[in-house]
N, C-alpha and C positions, 0 to 999 in steps of 0.2 A: 799396656793397652791391648796387647795380643790376647791376654788371658780373658779380658772382659769381652772381647769380640767372640772368642771361642765359647765362652760361657753363654752368651746370647744366642749363638748359633745352635748350641746344644739344646737349649730350652725351646727355641723355635722348632727345631726338628722333632723334639720330644712331644710337644703339645700339638703342633699343626700336623706333623708327619706327612703322610701321602695325601690325605684328604682334608682340605680346609673346611669343607662343609660340616663335617662332624664336629670339629672344634668350634666352629661358629654357632651351630645350633645348641651345643651344650653350654657354651658361654652365655648365649641369650637366655636359655632356660634358667641358668643359675642366677643371672641378673634379675629376671622376672620374679623368681622365687625369693630373692633377697629383698626386692622392693615390696612384694606382697606380704612376705614373712608370716604366713599362716601355717600353723602346724598340720593342718589337715590336707595341704596340697603337696605333700611329699611325693605322692605317686606320679606327679607330672614329669619329674626328671627321668625316671626309668622309661616312661612312654616316649619321651623325646629321644632318648638314646636309642631305643629299639627302632623308632621310625627313621632316625638318621642313619643307623647301620643298614637298614633295609634299602634306603635310597642310595647309599654308597655302594652296596653290593649290586644293586640293579644297574647303576652307571658303570660299574667295573665289568659286568658280564655282558653288556650290550655293545 
């Protein structure tokens, strides 16, 4: 059981890390893209990542 808990803690720390906002926004963007599944909307994910990173940096520096 200890190995399963350690494995879960590793993935939580790896995905969520220090800022849950970035992980949440990227997960939401991936879900929306999976639901819409249009080939021409690939550019949405990089924009969401850039905006999330900017918001995270702004919160960290203020």
